[in-house]
C-alpha positions as CSV (number, residue, x, y, z in Angstrom):
1,M,60.7,63.4,49.2
2,A,60.5,67.0,50.4
3,E,58.0,67.8,53.1
4,F,54.5,67.7,51.6
5,E,51.2,68.7,53.2
6,P,48.2,66.7,51.8
7,V,45.3,68.8,50.5
8,L,43.1,66.2,48.8
9,L,43.1,64.1,52.0
10,A,43.4,66.9,54.4
11,N,39.9,66.4,55.9
12,V,39.9,62.6,55.8
13,G,39.9,61.2,59.3
14,K,38.5,64.3,60.9
15,E,35.3,64.0,62.8
16,N,32.2,64.4,60.6
17,S,34.4,65.2,57.7
18,H,31.5,64.3,55.3
19,T,29.2,67.1,56.6
20,L,28.8,70.7,55.3
21,A,29.6,72.1,58.7
22,A,33.0,70.4,58.9
23,Y,33.8,71.3,55.3
24,E,33.0,75.0,55.8
25,A,34.9,75.1,59.1
26,A,38.0,74.0,57.1
27,G,37.5,76.8,54.5
28,G,35.2,74.9,52.2
29,Y,33.1,76.8,49.6
30,R,35.1,80.0,50.2
31,A,36.6,79.7,46.7
32,L,33.1,79.3,45.2
33,R,31.9,82.4,47.0
34,Q,34.8,84.5,45.7
35,V,34.5,83.2,42.2
36,L,30.8,84.0,41.9
37,R,31.5,87.5,43.1
38,E,34.6,88.3,41.2
39,K,35.4,85.9,38.3
40,A,33.9,85.1,34.9
41,P,33.7,81.5,33.6
42,G,36.6,82.2,31.2
43,D,38.8,83.2,34.1
44,I,38.4,79.8,35.7
45,L,39.0,78.0,32.5
46,N,42.2,79.9,31.9
47,L,43.3,79.3,35.4
48,V,42.8,75.5,35.1
49,R,44.5,75.5,31.7
50,A,47.5,77.5,33.2
51,S,47.8,75.0,36.0
52,N,48.5,72.1,33.5
53,L,46.1,69.9,35.4
54,R,45.9,66.5,33.7
55,G,43.0,64.2,34.1
56,R,43.4,61.7,37.0
57,G,41.0,59.1,35.5
58,G,43.7,57.3,33.5
59,A,44.4,59.0,30.2
60,G,46.1,62.1,31.7
61,F,44.6,64.5,29.1
62,P,45.0,68.2,30.0
63,T,41.8,69.3,31.7
64,G,41.7,72.9,30.6
65,L,42.4,72.0,27.0
66,K,39.4,69.5,27.1
67,W,37.2,72.3,28.5
68,S,38.3,74.7,25.7
69,F,36.9,72.3,23.1
70,L,33.4,73.3,24.0
71,P,31.8,75.4,21.3
72,E,31.8,79.2,22.1
73,G,28.5,80.9,22.2
74,H,26.5,77.6,22.3
75,P,22.9,78.3,23.5
76,G,23.0,75.2,25.8
77,P,22.3,73.2,27.6
78,I,25.9,72.1,28.4
79,Y,26.4,69.1,30.6
80,L,29.2,68.0,33.0
81,C,29.5,64.3,33.7
82,V,31.4,63.3,36.8
83,N,33.0,59.9,36.2
84,A,32.7,58.1,39.5
85,D,32.5,54.6,38.1
86,E,36.1,53.7,39.3
87,S,36.0,50.1,38.0
88,E,39.7,49.8,37.1
89,P,41.1,47.0,39.3
90,G,43.4,48.3,42.0
91,T,41.7,51.7,42.1
92,F,39.7,53.0,45.1
93,C,40.8,56.6,45.8
94,N,37.5,58.2,44.4
95,R,35.6,56.1,47.0
96,V,37.7,57.6,49.8
97,L,36.9,61.1,48.6
98,M,33.2,60.6,48.1
99,E,32.7,58.8,51.4
100,N,34.9,61.1,53.6
101,D,34.9,64.5,51.9
102,P,32.0,64.7,49.4
103,H,31.8,68.4,49.6
104,Q,35.3,68.8,48.2
105,V,34.1,66.9,45.2
106,L,30.9,68.9,44.9
107,E,32.7,72.2,45.2
108,G,35.0,71.1,42.4
109,T,32.0,70.0,40.4
110,I,30.2,73.4,40.9
111,L,33.3,75.4,40.0
112,S,34.0,73.3,36.9
113,S,30.3,73.6,35.8
114,Y,30.6,77.4,36.2
115,A,33.8,77.4,34.1
116,T,32.3,75.3,31.3
117,R,28.8,77.0,31.5
118,A,27.2,73.7,32.4
119,S,23.7,73.9,33.8
120,V,23.3,70.3,34.8
121,A,25.9,67.9,36.3
122,Y,25.5,64.1,36.5
123,I,27.5,62.0,38.9
124,Y,27.8,58.6,37.3
125,L,28.5,56.5,40.4
126,R,29.8,52.9,40.6
127,Y,26.9,50.7,41.7
128,E,29.0,48.9,44.3
129,Y,29.5,52.1,46.3
130,P,26.4,52.4,48.5
131,K,28.1,54.4,51.2
132,S,29.3,56.9,48.6
133,L,25.8,57.2,47.4
134,R,24.4,58.0,50.8
135,R,27.1,60.5,51.6
136,L,26.8,62.3,48.2
137,E,23.0,62.4,48.4
138,R,23.2,64.0,51.9
139,A,25.9,66.4,50.7
140,I,23.8,67.5,47.7
141,A,20.8,68.1,50.0
142,E,23.0,70.2,52.3
143,C,24.3,72.2,49.3
144,R,20.7,73.0,48.2
145,E,19.7,74.1,51.7
146,A,22.8,76.4,51.9
147,G,22.2,77.9,48.5
148,Y,25.2,76.3,46.8
149,L,23.0,74.5,44.3
150,G,19.8,75.4,42.5
151,R,18.6,78.6,40.9
152,N,20.8,81.7,41.1
153,I,23.5,80.2,43.4
154,L,24.5,82.6,46.2
155,G,22.6,85.4,44.5
156,S,24.5,85.1,41.2
157,T,23.1,84.5,37.7
158,F,24.6,81.0,37.7
159,S,22.3,78.0,38.2
160,L,23.2,74.3,38.5
161,E,21.5,71.0,39.4
162,I,23.5,67.9,40.3
163,T,21.9,64.4,39.8
164,I,23.4,61.1,40.8
165,H,23.0,58.2,38.4
166,R,24.1,54.7,39.6
167,G,25.9,52.5,37.1
168,A,25.2,48.8,36.5
169,A,28.6,47.4,37.4
170,A,30.2,47.5,34.0
171,Y,33.9,48.3,33.4
172,I,33.1,49.8,30.0
173,C,31.1,52.6,31.6
174,G,34.4,54.1,32.8
175,E,35.0,55.1,29.1
176,E,33.4,58.5,28.7
177,T,31.2,57.8,25.7
178,G,30.1,54.4,27.2
179,L,29.2,56.3,30.3
180,I,27.2,58.8,28.2
181,E,25.3,56.0,26.4
182,S,24.5,54.4,29.8
183,L,23.3,57.8,31.1
184,E,20.9,58.0,28.2
185,G,19.5,54.6,29.1
186,R,21.1,52.5,26.3
187,R,23.6,49.7,26.3
188,A,27.0,51.1,27.3
189,W,28.7,50.7,23.9
190,P,31.4,53.4,23.4
191,R,30.7,55.8,20.5
192,I,32.9,56.3,17.4
193,K,34.7,59.6,17.6
194,P,34.5,62.2,16.2
195,P,32.2,63.8,17.1
196,F,33.8,64.2,20.5
197,P,31.6,64.7,23.6
198,A,32.7,68.4,23.8
199,V,30.8,68.9,20.6
200,E,28.1,66.2,20.8
201,G,27.8,64.3,24.0
202,L,25.0,63.7,26.4
203,F,21.6,64.1,24.7
204,R,23.7,65.2,21.7
205,K,24.7,68.4,23.5
206,P,28.2,69.7,24.4
207,T,29.4,67.7,27.3
208,V,32.5,67.5,29.5
209,V,33.4,64.3,31.3
210,N,35.9,64.5,34.2
211,N,37.1,62.1,36.9
212,V,36.3,62.7,40.6
213,E,39.9,63.3,41.7
214,T,40.3,65.7,38.8
215,L,37.4,67.8,40.0
216,A,38.7,67.7,43.6
217,C,42.0,69.2,42.2
218,V,40.0,72.0,40.6
219,T,38.8,73.1,44.0
220,H,42.4,73.7,45.2
221,I,43.6,75.2,42.0
222,V,40.9,77.9,42.2
223,A,41.6,78.4,45.9
224,R,45.4,78.4,45.8
225,G,46.3,79.3,42.2
226,A,48.0,77.7,39.2
227,D,51.5,78.5,40.5
228,W,50.9,76.6,43.7
229,F,49.7,73.6,41.7
230,K,52.8,73.7,39.4
231,S,55.1,74.0,42.4
232,M,55.0,70.2,42.9
233,G,55.3,67.3,40.5
234,T,57.5,66.6,37.5
235,P,58.2,69.5,35.1
236,A,57.7,69.2,31.4
237,D,60.5,67.7,29.3
238,P,62.0,70.5,27.3
239,H,63.1,68.0,24.7
240,N,59.7,66.5,24.2
241,P,57.1,69.0,23.0
242,R,54.3,66.4,23.6
243,D,55.1,66.3,27.4
244,P,53.1,69.0,29.3
245,G,54.6,67.8,32.6
246,S,53.0,66.0,35.6
247,Y,52.0,68.6,38.1
248,G,50.1,68.7,41.4
249,P,49.2,66.3,44.1
250,K,48.1,62.7,43.3
251,L,46.2,60.1,45.2
252,Y,48.2,56.8,45.1
253,Q,46.7,53.5,46.0
254,A,48.6,50.5,47.2
255,S,47.1,47.0,47.4
256,G,48.1,43.4,47.0
257,H,51.0,42.0,49.0
258,V,51.8,45.0,51.2
259,N,51.6,45.6,54.9
260,R,49.5,48.8,54.8
261,P,47.2,48.8,51.8
262,G,45.4,52.2,51.4
263,V,45.3,55.6,49.7
264,Y,48.2,58.0,50.1
265,E,48.7,61.5,48.8
266,A,52.0,62.8,47.4
267,P,53.2,65.0,44.5
268,L,53.2,63.4,41.1
269,G,56.6,61.7,40.4
270,L,56.7,59.6,43.6
271,P,59.0,56.7,43.1
272,C,57.2,53.4,43.1
273,R,59.6,52.0,45.7
274,E,58.8,54.9,48.0
275,L,55.1,54.2,47.7
276,I,55.6,50.5,48.6
277,D,58.3,50.7,51.2
278,G,57.5,54.1,52.7
279,F,53.7,54.6,52.6
280,A,52.5,51.0,52.3
281,G,55.0,49.6,54.9
282,G,56.8,47.3,52.5
283,V,56.0,43.9,51.0
284,W,54.2,41.6,53.4
285,K,55.8,38.6,55.3
286,G,59.3,40.0,54.8
287,R,59.3,39.1,51.1
288,K,60.5,41.0,48.0
289,A,58.4,42.4,45.2
290,K,58.5,40.3,42.0
291,A,56.3,42.7,40.1
292,V,54.1,45.8,40.5
293,V,51.1,46.9,38.5
294,P,51.8,50.7,38.6
295,G,48.5,52.3,37.8
296,G,45.6,49.8,37.6
297,L,45.5,46.5,35.9
298,S,45.4,47.8,32.3
299,T,48.8,49.5,32.7
300,G,50.8,46.2,32.7
301,L,53.7,45.2,34.9
302,L,56.9,46.7,36.4
303,R,59.6,44.1,37.4
304,G,61.0,44.1,40.8
305,D,64.2,45.8,39.5
306,E,62.2,48.7,38.0
307,L,60.7,50.0,41.3
308,D,62.7,53.3,41.1
309,T,60.4,54.3,38.3
310,K,58.7,57.6,38.9
311,L,54.9,57.4,39.1
312,D,54.1,60.4,36.9
313,F,52.5,60.4,33.5
314,D,55.7,59.6,31.7
315,G,57.6,57.3,34.1
316,P,55.7,54.0,33.6
317,I,55.8,54.6,29.8
318,R,59.6,54.7,29.9
319,A,59.6,51.4,31.8
320,G,57.5,49.7,29.1
321,C,54.0,50.1,30.6
322,L,50.9,51.7,29.1
323,G,51.1,54.7,31.5
324,L,50.3,56.0,34.9
325,G,46.7,55.1,34.6
326,T,44.9,55.7,37.9
327,A,48.0,55.3,40.1
328,G,46.5,52.2,41.6
329,A,49.6,50.0,42.4
330,I,49.1,46.3,42.9
331,V,52.1,44.6,44.4
332,L,52.9,40.9,43.7
333,D,55.4,39.2,46.0
334,E,58.2,36.9,45.0
335,N,56.1,33.8,45.5
336,Y,53.2,34.8,43.3
337,P,53.1,33.0,39.9
338,I,52.9,35.3,36.9
339,I,50.6,32.8,35.2
340,D,48.0,33.6,37.9
341,F,48.4,37.3,37.1
342,L,47.9,36.6,33.4
343,H,44.9,34.4,34.0
344,N,43.2,36.9,36.3
345,S,43.8,39.8,33.9
346,C,42.7,37.9,30.8
347,R,39.6,36.6,32.6
348,F,38.6,40.1,33.7
349,F,39.0,41.8,30.3
350,A,37.2,38.9,28.5
351,H,34.3,39.4,30.8
352,E,34.2,43.2,30.6
353,S,34.6,43.6,26.9
354,C,31.4,45.0,25.6
355,G,31.6,42.9,22.4
356,Q,31.1,45.8,20.0
357,C,34.5,45.5,18.3
358,T,35.7,42.2,16.8
359,P,39.4,42.4,17.8
360,C,38.5,43.1,21.4
361,R,35.6,40.6,21.6
362,E,37.5,37.8,20.0
363,G,41.0,38.7,21.1
364,T,40.3,38.9,24.9
365,Q,38.4,35.5,24.7
366,W,41.2,33.7,22.8
367,A,43.8,35.1,25.2
368,L,41.8,33.7,28.1
369,E,41.5,30.3,26.5
370,L,45.2,30.1,25.8
371,V,46.2,31.2,29.3
372,S,43.6,28.8,30.8
373,R,45.1,25.9,28.9
374,I,48.6,26.9,30.0
375,K,47.5,27.1,33.6
376,A,45.8,23.7,33.3
377,G,49.1,22.1,32.4
378,R,48.5,21.8,28.6
379,G,50.5,24.7,27.4
380,R,53.0,24.9,24.6
381,L,55.9,27.3,24.2
382,R,54.3,28.3,21.0
383,D,51.3,29.6,23.0
384,L,53.5,32.5,24.3
385,E,54.1,33.6,20.7
386,L,50.4,33.5,20.0
387,L,49.6,35.4,23.2
388,A,52.2,38.1,22.3
389,E,50.6,38.3,18.8
390,I,47.1,38.7,20.3
391,G,48.5,41.4,22.6
392,E,49.8,43.3,19.6
393,T,46.7,43.0,17.5
394,I,44.0,43.8,20.0
395,G,45.6,47.0,21.1
396,I,44.7,50.5,19.8
397,I,45.5,50.1,16.1
398,P,43.8,52.9,14.2
399,G,40.4,51.8,12.9
400,T,40.2,48.5,14.7
401,T,38.7,49.3,18.1
402,I,36.5,52.2,19.2
403,C,37.7,52.6,22.8
404,G,40.8,51.8,24.8
405,L,39.6,48.6,26.5
406,A,41.4,46.4,24.0
407,D,44.7,48.3,24.6
408,G,44.2,47.9,28.4
409,A,43.6,44.2,27.9
410,A,46.8,43.9,25.8
411,W,49.4,45.5,28.1
412,P,49.2,43.0,31.0
413,I,49.8,40.2,28.3
414,K,52.6,42.1,26.6
415,T,54.5,43.1,29.7
416,A,54.1,39.7,31.4
417,I,55.5,37.8,28.4
418,K,58.3,40.3,27.7
419,K,59.5,40.7,31.3
420,F,58.7,37.2,32.8
421,R,59.2,35.0,29.8
422,D,61.7,32.7,31.5
423,E,59.3,32.0,34.4
424,L,56.4,31.3,32.0
425,E,58.5,29.0,29.8
426,D,59.7,27.1,32.8
427,M,56.2,26.7,34.1
428,I,55.0,25.3,30.7
429,K,57.9,22.8,30.6
430,R,57.3,21.6,34.1
431,T,53.5,21.2,33.8
432,N,53.6,19.7,30.2
433,P,56.9,17.9,29.9
434,T,55.9,15.8,26.9
435,G,53.9,18.4,24.9
436,Y,55.5,21.8,25.5
437,G,57.4,21.7,22.3
438,Q,54.5,21.0,20.0
439,V,53.8,23.5,17.2
440,E,50.6,22.0,15.8
441,P,47.3,23.2,17.1
442,P,46.2,21.2,20.2
443,P,43.4,18.7,19.6
444,A,39.8,19.8,20.1
445,D,39.3,17.8,23.3
446,S,42.1,19.8,24.9
447,R,39.6,22.7,25.3
448,V,37.3,20.6,27.5
449,G,36.7,22.5,30.8
450,L,38.1,25.7,29.5
451,P,36.1,29.0,29.0
452,R,34.2,29.0,25.7
453,A,33.9,31.9,23.4
454,R,30.6,33.8,23.7
455,A,28.0,32.6,21.1
456,V,26.4,36.1,20.9
457,V,27.5,39.6,21.3
458,R,26.3,41.1,24.6
């Protein structure tokens, strides 16, 4: 990889990097001052749209395009929701930013609020991040004292308040409409769309929901320009009109069986092998990688021979995964059983399904029961077919599920069975040598000790 100077992590590790004094010493809020003197909200929206910034929260939707969906001339209020829930397994880069450089996030939030004409911003913070809470609260107080928040910011006509709202440790709150429902004090059931949040969101007013890292990128796009942002990453595919490219810096996370787990910054398009062997110090104990989750649990699996896959918005899709997701790579070494990966992922999604949609509520639970029975030594080869069928039918099929949790639950199942079927079949034959070939449903008593389906919808 060509020489690259980190910008999102530039202040991390410096003394008192979380304070206003340290942030301003590094040039912080200079962009905000210039914007409020010289730029109109539409100028910032057009700049972000020209940069081709895509959301870093998982879906990769173009940020400027999302902002442009807000109705013109709306009397307000307009809201900005900062998605700081970060509940995707393998993902922890937002925490690093909020704990070590909260003012970078706040400047991006203020600039984005100005561009979208939002008068109130809510930071929806993951409950398990108490240090992030303390750092953000202190940073917001410093901003108010310095005139960066409140009425008529820096003498302009722009006013903004930022409020922190702590979540209740629910994965579904990472979905933007589930987050909005939770903010309004209701059960976090995702909403049917349309209407989309840009038209009718928080308190039924126009709302933009953006991820923490996305807003941090806005800070640098405004300060350095769209051309700078597009100078790194993977260009758009000229043969694919639906590919807007993968531009800018990205925070990659490496965890699991590596020597140096952590958060690392590089341009989008970093090969998975370079993330593991270069940044994360290689697979631990001198072993090889059997598989890698490229972008958070819901993206599925890459095999060990697919590690040259580029970690941009298109690379993991080409390798048969759901997408880049949050770029939270989880490495599984050659000794790790794939059945354990399947069991952990099915257990997680069965627990986190909100229960609103039947395919997701029932599909995730039945997948867990099947995998639990295989793991307990009572599996059949036929069960792999049933799991594959569940994986296909609980995904995003139009009209069957409201949000993407079902699809996220399906991809670990689909990729594990497709890419590691031989291992799974061998495990079933070894642990159930007399019953692995059965095709009839197992007897009722075979479910004893296995997870039971929920009797009521949560």
